[in-house]
C-alpha positions as a Markdown table, in Angstrom:
| # | Residue | x | y | z |
|---|---|---|---|---|
| 1 | Unk | 0.1 | 0.3 | 0.2 |
| 2 | Unk | 1.8 | 3.4 | -0.7 |
| 3 | Unk | 1.2 | 6.7 | 1.1 |
| 4 | Unk | -1.8 | 8.9 | -0.3 |
| 5 | Unk | -2.1 | 11.8 | -1.8 |
| 6 | Unk | -3.9 | 14.7 | -2.5 |
| 7 | Unk | -5.3 | 14.4 | -6.2 |
| 8 | Unk | -8.2 | 15.5 | -8.4 |
| 9 | Unk | -10.5 | 12.0 | -8.9 |
| 10 | Unk | -11.9 | 12.0 | -12.0 |
| 11 | Unk | -15.7 | 9.6 | -12.1 |
| 12 | Unk | -16.9 | 9.5 | -15.5 |
| 13 | Unk | -20.6 | 8.0 | -16.6 |
| 14 | Unk | -21.7 | 7.8 | -20.7 |
| 15 | Unk | -25.4 | 9.0 | -20.7 |
| 16 | Unk | -27.9 | 6.5 | -22.1 |
| 17 | Unk | -25.6 | 4.3 | -23.1 |
| 18 | Unk | -28.0 | 1.4 | -22.5 |
| 19 | Unk | -30.3 | 3.0 | -25.6 |
| 20 | Unk | -27.2 | 3.1 | -27.5 |
| 21 | Unk | -27.2 | 0.8 | -31.1 |
| 22 | Unk | -23.5 | -0.1 | -31.7 |
| 23 | Unk | -21.7 | -0.4 | -27.9 |
| 24 | Unk | -18.8 | -1.8 | -29.7 |
| 25 | Unk | -18.8 | 0.9 | -31.8 |
| 26 | Unk | -19.2 | 3.1 | -28.8 |
| 27 | Unk | -16.7 | 1.9 | -26.4 |
| 28 | Unk | -14.1 | 1.7 | -29.4 |
| 29 | Unk | -14.9 | 5.6 | -29.2 |
| 30 | Unk | -14.8 | 6.1 | -25.9 |
| 31 | Unk | -11.3 | 4.0 | -25.8 |
| 32 | Unk | -10.0 | 6.6 | -28.4 |
| 33 | Unk | -11.6 | 9.9 | -26.8 |
| 34 | Unk | -9.6 | 8.5 | -23.0 |
| 35 | Unk | -6.5 | 7.9 | -25.4 |
| 36 | Unk | -6.3 | 11.7 | -26.3 |
| 37 | Unk | -6.8 | 13.0 | -23.1 |
| 38 | Unk | -3.9 | 10.7 | -21.2 |
| 39 | Unk | -1.5 | 12.3 | -24.4 |
| 40 | Unk | -2.4 | 15.4 | -23.4 |
| 41 | Unk | -3.0 | 16.1 | -19.5 |
| 42 | Unk | -1.0 | 13.3 | -18.6 |
| 43 | Unk | -2.4 | 12.2 | -15.6 |
| 44 | Unk | -1.2 | 10.4 | -12.2 |
| 45 | Unk | -2.9 | 7.9 | -13.4 |
| 46 | Unk | -4.4 | 7.5 | -16.5 |
| 47 | Unk | -8.3 | 7.6 | -18.0 |
| 48 | Unk | -9.3 | 4.0 | -18.3 |
| 49 | Unk | -12.9 | 2.3 | -18.5 |
| 50 | Unk | -13.5 | 0.1 | -14.9 |
| 51 | Unk | -16.8 | -1.7 | -15.7 |
| 52 | Unk | -18.8 | -0.2 | -18.3 |
| 53 | Unk | -19.5 | 2.5 | -20.0 |
| 54 | Unk | -17.7 | 4.1 | -16.6 |
| 55 | Unk | -14.2 | 5.3 | -16.5 |
| 56 | Unk | -11.5 | 7.0 | -14.2 |
| 57 | Unk | -8.2 | 8.4 | -13.7 |
| 58 | Unk | -6.3 | 11.4 | -10.8 |
| 59 | Unk | -5.2 | 14.1 | -12.0 |
| 60 | Unk | -2.1 | 16.5 | -10.3 |
| 61 | Unk | -4.4 | 20.0 | -10.3 |
| 62 | Unk | -8.0 | 20.5 | -10.4 |
| 63 | Unk | -6.9 | 22.7 | -13.5 |
| 64 | Unk | -6.0 | 19.6 | -15.6 |
| 65 | Unk | -8.9 | 17.8 | -13.9 |
| 66 | Unk | -12.0 | 20.1 | -15.5 |
| 67 | Unk | -10.2 | 20.9 | -19.1 |
| 68 | Unk | -10.2 | 16.8 | -19.6 |
| 69 | Unk | -13.6 | 16.8 | -19.0 |
| 70 | Unk | -14.0 | 19.4 | -21.5 |
| 71 | Unk | -12.1 | 17.3 | -23.8 |
| 72 | Unk | -13.4 | 14.1 | -23.4 |
| 73 | Unk | -17.3 | 15.9 | -23.9 |
| 74 | Unk | -15.9 | 17.2 | -27.3 |
| 75 | Unk | -13.6 | 13.8 | -28.8 |
| 76 | Unk | -17.2 | 12.2 | -28.2 |
| 77 | Unk | -19.7 | 14.6 | -29.1 |
| 78 | Unk | -20.4 | 12.4 | -32.5 |
| 79 | Unk | -21.1 | 9.6 | -31.1 |
| 80 | Unk | -22.5 | 10.5 | -27.2 |
| 81 | Unk | -23.1 | 12.6 | -24.0 |
| 82 | Unk | -20.6 | 12.1 | -20.2 |
| 83 | Unk | -21.1 | 13.1 | -17.6 |
| 84 | Unk | -18.7 | 13.6 | -14.8 |
| 85 | Unk | -18.0 | 14.0 | -10.8 |
| 86 | Unk | -14.8 | 15.6 | -9.8 |
| 87 | Unk | -13.3 | 14.9 | -6.3 |
| 88 | Unk | -10.7 | 16.8 | -4.5 |
| 89 | Unk | -8.6 | 14.3 | -1.3 |
| 90 | Unk | -6.3 | 12.2 | -0.7 |
| 91 | Unk | -6.1 | 8.6 | -2.9 |
| 92 | Unk | -4.2 | 6.0 | -1.9 |
| 93 | Unk | -2.9 | 2.9 | -3.9 |
| 94 | Unk | -3.7 | -0.9 | -2.0 |
| 95 | Unk | -2.5 | -2.5 | -4.6 |
| 96 | Unk | -0.5 | -1.8 | -8.5 |
| 97 | Unk | -2.0 | -5.8 | -10.5 |
| 98 | Unk | -4.6 | -5.0 | -11.1 |
| 99 | Unk | -4.1 | -1.3 | -10.1 |
| 100 | Unk | -7.2 | -0.5 | -6.9 |
| 101 | Unk | -7.3 | 2.8 | -5.2 |
| 102 | Unk | -9.5 | 3.7 | -2.2 |
| 103 | Unk | -9.4 | 6.9 | -0.1 |
| 104 | Unk | -11.8 | 10.8 | 0.1 |
| 105 | Unk | -10.6 | 11.8 | -2.9 |
| 106 | Unk | -12.8 | 8.9 | -5.3 |
| 107 | Unk | -15.8 | 8.8 | -2.3 |
| 108 | Unk | -16.9 | 12.7 | -3.7 |
| 109 | Unk | -15.9 | 12.4 | -7.3 |
| 110 | Unk | -18.9 | 9.2 | -6.4 |
| 111 | Unk | -20.5 | 11.7 | -4.6 |
| 112 | Unk | -20.0 | 14.9 | -7.5 |
| 113 | Unk | -21.4 | 12.6 | -10.4 |
| 114 | Unk | -24.6 | 10.8 | -8.0 |
| 115 | Unk | -25.1 | 15.1 | -8.4 |
| 116 | Unk | -25.2 | 15.4 | -11.6 |
| 117 | Unk | -27.0 | 12.0 | -12.8 |
| 118 | Unk | -29.7 | 13.6 | -10.0 |
| 119 | Unk | -29.2 | 17.2 | -11.4 |
| 120 | Unk | -30.1 | 16.2 | -15.3 |
| 121 | Unk | -33.7 | 15.1 | -13.9 |
| 122 | Unk | -35.1 | 18.3 | -12.5 |
| 123 | Unk | -35.7 | 21.2 | -15.9 |
| 124 | Unk | -34.0 | 24.1 | -14.8 |
| 125 | Unk | -30.5 | 21.6 | -14.5 |
| 126 | Unk | -31.2 | 19.4 | -16.7 |
| 127 | Unk | -27.6 | 21.2 | -18.8 |
| 128 | Unk | -25.3 | 19.9 | -15.5 |
| 129 | Unk | -22.9 | 17.6 | -17.1 |
| 130 | Unk | -19.7 | 18.5 | -14.6 |
| 131 | Unk | -19.4 | 18.7 | -10.6 |
| 132 | Unk | -16.9 | 19.6 | -7.9 |
| 133 | Unk | -16.7 | 18.0 | -4.8 |
| 134 | Unk | -13.6 | 17.8 | -1.9 |
| 135 | Unk | -12.9 | 15.5 | 0.7 |
| 136 | Unk | -10.2 | 18.0 | 2.3 |
| 137 | Unk | -9.3 | 22.3 | 2.1 |
| 138 | Unk | -8.2 | 22.3 | -1.3 |
| 139 | Unk | -5.2 | 24.9 | -2.7 |
| 140 | Unk | -6.5 | 28.6 | -2.9 |
| 141 | Unk | -9.0 | 28.8 | -5.8 |
| 142 | Unk | -10.4 | 25.5 | -5.4 |
| 143 | Unk | -13.3 | 26.6 | -3.6 |
| 144 | Unk | -16.3 | 24.2 | -5.1 |
| 145 | Unk | -19.2 | 26.9 | -5.0 |
| 146 | Unk | -16.6 | 29.0 | -7.5 |
| 147 | Unk | -15.5 | 26.1 | -9.7 |
| 148 | Unk | -18.8 | 24.7 | -9.9 |
| 149 | Unk | -20.7 | 28.0 | -10.6 |
| 150 | Unk | -17.9 | 27.8 | -13.7 |
| 151 | Unk | -18.5 | 24.9 | -14.4 |
| 152 | Unk | -22.6 | 25.3 | -14.6 |
| 153 | Unk | -22.2 | 28.3 | -16.9 |
| 154 | Unk | -20.1 | 26.5 | -18.7 |
| 155 | Unk | -22.4 | 23.4 | -19.3 |
| 156 | Unk | -25.3 | 25.7 | -19.2 |
| 157 | Unk | -23.9 | 27.9 | -23.0 |
| 158 | Unk | -23.3 | 24.2 | -24.5 |
| 159 | Unk | -26.5 | 22.7 | -24.6 |
| 160 | Unk | -28.1 | 22.6 | -27.0 |
| 161 | Unk | -25.3 | 23.9 | -29.9 |
| 162 | Unk | -24.4 | 22.0 | -32.3 |
| 163 | Unk | -22.4 | 19.1 | -33.3 |
| 164 | Unk | -21.2 | 21.9 | -36.5 |
| 165 | Unk | -20.5 | 24.7 | -32.9 |
| 166 | Unk | -18.3 | 22.0 | -30.8 |
| 167 | Unk | -16.0 | 21.2 | -34.1 |
| 168 | Unk | -15.0 | 24.9 | -34.2 |
| 169 | Unk | -14.3 | 24.9 | -30.5 |
| 170 | Unk | -12.5 | 21.8 | -30.2 |
| 171 | Unk | -10.9 | 22.9 | -33.0 |
| 172 | Unk | -10.0 | 26.4 | -30.6 |
| 173 | Unk | -9.3 | 25.1 | -27.8 |
| 174 | Unk | -6.6 | 22.6 | -30.1 |
| 175 | Unk | -5.1 | 26.3 | -30.7 |
| 176 | Unk | -6.0 | 26.1 | -34.7 |
| 177 | Unk | -6.7 | 29.9 | -36.2 |
| 178 | Unk | -10.0 | 30.6 | -38.2 |
| 179 | Unk | -9.0 | 30.1 | -41.0 |
| 180 | Unk | -7.5 | 26.7 | -40.5 |
| 181 | Unk | -10.9 | 25.5 | -38.3 |
| 182 | Unk | -12.7 | 26.5 | -41.7 |
| 183 | Unk | -10.0 | 24.4 | -44.0 |
| 184 | Unk | -10.5 | 21.5 | -41.9 |
| 185 | Unk | -14.0 | 21.8 | -41.4 |
| 186 | Unk | -14.4 | 22.6 | -45.1 |
| 187 | Unk | -16.3 | 25.6 | -44.9 |
| 188 | Unk | -15.8 | 29.3 | -45.7 |
| 189 | Unk | -14.6 | 31.0 | -42.7 |
| 190 | Unk | -17.3 | 33.8 | -42.3 |
| 191 | Unk | -19.3 | 30.6 | -41.5 |
| 192 | Unk | -16.9 | 29.5 | -39.0 |
| 193 | Unk | -16.3 | 33.6 | -37.6 |
| 194 | Unk | -20.5 | 33.4 | -37.3 |
| 195 | Unk | -20.7 | 30.4 | -35.1 |
| 196 | Unk | -17.5 | 31.0 | -33.2 |
| 197 | Unk | -20.0 | 34.5 | -32.0 |
| 198 | Unk | -23.3 | 33.4 | -32.7 |
| 199 | Unk | -22.6 | 30.1 | -29.9 |
| 200 | Unk | -20.5 | 32.3 | -27.9 |
| 201 | Unk | -17.1 | 30.5 | -28.2 |
| 202 | Unk | -14.3 | 32.4 | -27.5 |
| 203 | Unk | -15.7 | 33.0 | -23.4 |
| 204 | Unk | -15.8 | 28.5 | -23.6 |
| 205 | Unk | -12.1 | 29.4 | -23.9 |
| 206 | Unk | -10.7 | 31.9 | -22.1 |
| 207 | Unk | -13.1 | 30.0 | -19.5 |
| 208 | Unk | -11.4 | 27.1 | -20.1 |
| 209 | Unk | -7.9 | 29.1 | -20.3 |
| 210 | Unk | -8.9 | 29.9 | -16.4 |
| 211 | Unk | -9.7 | 27.0 | -14.7 |
| 212 | Unk | -6.9 | 25.4 | -16.5 |
| 213 | Unk | -4.8 | 27.6 | -13.8 |
| 214 | Unk | -6.4 | 26.5 | -10.3 |
| 215 | Unk | -4.1 | 25.0 | -8.5 |
């Protein structure tokens, strides 16, 4: 057993997976999305599928965790929707082969994703896809109230946004220019610019940058 380390634990789940027509294709898409995020963020514990359509992983900072949740969502935009619970707290590795982890970080992440699932059942909060709970005092700037306010607004802003605009957003988050995004999508630069303005995508990108600074 290794000593406990405070991390940002993430639990994710596919929304409505049981109704998927091709579950094997869905599983492959999920694995690809997790692999992309693992390569981009190099989490403390890489994201992996634990059972069915649930997955989990640990990040050194809350900023990386919340940014990763958005990128998983965008990577799966054409296939399915996902929800995430993020928990800050100590995590202990009980065994390496197979890897088994336990601790308050995971307990709070579970609590957080259950909060998301409950919020989705209420009309006023049906857009919620991400929530944060902490088990102990976290670094400055990671108070749940402030972080969840930002996550609420991020999810609400993206609710109902079409796949085309989400593709534009994914390109922006990858550092592509609007001209490059237009060429990649096979549309005009003016069409991309219109989507950016109409759907408030610049605000989402800026919020992502600020959230990424959370310790």
